[in-house]
C-alpha positions in Angstrom: 15.6 28.2 12.0 13.1 26.7 9.7 15.5 25.8 7.0 17.6 24.0 9.3 14.6 22.1 10.5 13.9 21.3 7.1 17.2 20.1 6.0 17.3 17.9 9.4 13.8 16.7 8.6 14.6 15.8 5.0 18.2 14.3 5.8 17.2 12.2 8.3 14.3 10.7 6.5 16.6 10.0 3.5 19.2 8.1 5.3 16.9 5.5 6.0 15.4 4.5 2.5 17.5 1.6 2.0 15.9 0.2 5.3 12.6 0.7 4.1 13.2 -0.8 1.0 14.7 -3.9 2.5 12.1 -4.2 4.7 9.4 -4.0 2.2 11.1 -6.4 -0.2 11.7 -8.9 2.8 8.0 -8.8 3.8 6.7 -8.8 0.2 8.9 -12.1 -0.6 7.3 -13.7 2.6 3.9 -12.8 2.0 4.2 -14.1 -1.8 6.0 -17.5 -0.3 3.0 -18.0 2.0 0.6 -17.2 -0.6 2.5 -19.7 -3.1 2.2 -22.5 -0.4 -1.4 -21.9 0.1 -3.6 -18.7 0.1 -4.1 -18.6 3.8 -0.7 -18.8 4.8 0.1 -15.7 2.8 -2.8 -13.8 4.2 -1.6 -14.6 7.8 2.1 -13.7 6.9 1.2 -10.7 5.4 -1.0 -9.8 8.5 1.6 -10.7 10.9 4.2 -8.5 9.1 1.9 -5.6 8.4 3.3 -3.0 10.8 7.1 -4.0 9.9 7.9 -0.3 8.2 6.3 1.3 11.1 8.5 -0.5 13.5 11.7 0.5 11.3 10.6 4.0 11.3 9.4 4.5 14.8 11.6 2.4 16.6 14.7 2.3 14.5 14.7 -1.2 14.2 16.5 -2.6 11.2 15.7 -5.5 8.4 14.3 -8.8 10.1 14.5 -7.1 13.6 11.6 -4.8 12.3 9.8 -7.9 10.7 10.1 -9.7 14.1 8.8 -6.7 16.1 6.0 -6.6 13.9 5.3 -10.3 14.0 5.4 -10.2 18.0 2.8 -6.9 18.2 0.4 -8.6 16.0 0.7 -11.9 18.1 -2.7 -12.1 20.1 -4.3 -9.6 18.0 -4.1 -11.0 14.8 -8.0 -10.7 13.9 -7.9 -7.2 15.1 -5.4 -6.2 12.9 -6.8 -8.5 9.9 -10.3 -6.8 10.1 -8.6 -3.3 10.4 -6.5 -3.9 7.1 -9.6 -5.4 5.2 -12.0 -2.4 6.1 -9.1 0.0 4.9 -8.5 -1.9 1.6 -12.5 -1.9 1.1 -12.9 1.7 1.7 -9.6 2.4 -0.3 -11.0 0.1 -3.1 -14.6 2.0 -2.9 -12.7 5.2 -3.3 -10.5 4.2 -6.1 -13.7 2.9 -7.9 -15.6 5.8 -7.4 -12.6 8.2 -8.8 -11.6 6.1 -11.5 -15.3 4.8 -12.8 -16.3 8.1 -14.7 -13.3 7.5 -16.8 -13.2 4.0 -17.6 -14.6 4.6 -21.3 -12.2 7.1 -22.1 -8.8 6.8 -23.4 -5.7 5.5 -21.7 -4.4 8.8 -21.0 -7.4 9.8 -18.9 -7.6 6.5 -17.2 -4.0 6.7 -15.9 -4.6 10.4 -14.8 -7.6 9.2 -12.9 -5.9 6.3 -11.3 -2.9 8.4 -10.5 -5.3 11.0 -8.6 -7.0 8.2 -6.9 -3.7 6.8 -5.7 -2.7 10.1 -4.6 -6.0 10.6 -2.6 -5.6 7.3 -0.9 -2.2 6.5 -0.4 -2.1 8.8 2.8 -5.0 7.1 4.1 -3.3 3.7 3.8 -0.3 4.8 5.5 -2.5 6.5 8.3 -4.2 3.3 8.8 -0.4 1.3 9.2 0.7 4.2 11.8 -2.5 4.0 13.8 -2.8 0.2 13.8 0.9 0.2 15.0 0.3 2.6 18.0 -2.9 0.6 18.7 -1.0 -2.5 18.8 1.6 -1.1 20.9 -0.7 0.5 23.3 -2.8 -3.0 23.7 0.5 -5.0 24.2 2.9 -2.2 26.3 0.7 0.2 27.5 2.1 2.8 25.5 2.3 6.2 27.1 2.8 9.6 25.1 6.1 10.0 27.0 7.5 6.2 25.6 6.4 7.2 22.4 8.1 10.6 22.6 11.4 9.0 23.6 11.2 6.5 20.7 10.5 9.2 18.0 13.5 11.6 19.3 15.7 8.3 19.7 14.7 7.3 15.9 15.0 11.0 14.7 18.8 11.2 16.1 
C-alpha cells in the first residue's frame, strides 16, 4: 500500500515539472522586463505573479493561465502580499547571514557548504510562505473552504 502511494505521489509530481519550469521562466522574464523598464514596475509585476506556481500546482492551471490566476488573486491585496513577501525575505536573509557569517573568513569550500546548509534550512520556509500566501489570498477573494480546497487538490492529483 505504501509503495503504491509513494509511486503515485512521485509519479504525479514528476509530470508537472515542465509546466513549473515554464511558469517560473515566464514569471522571471516578466519581472526582469519590469525591472529593466523601472524598478517599481518590476517589483509590482513580481508581487502580482508571486503565487503563479501555487496556482499551477494546486489548481492544475498551465502556463499563462496560472500567471493570470496569480494576477487576479493578488489584485486588491497587493500591499498585503508585498509586506508578506518582504518580511519573509528579511527573515530568510537574517537566517542565511547567521548561518554563513561564521564561515566568511574561511576557504571557499567551507563557505559553499555553509551557503548550501543555509539554503536547505531556508528554502522550505520560502515555499511555505508562498503556499500560505496563496491560501490566504484565495480565502480573502473566494471564501475558500476546506471542502473546496480538498476538491482542488484531488482534481490536481488525478
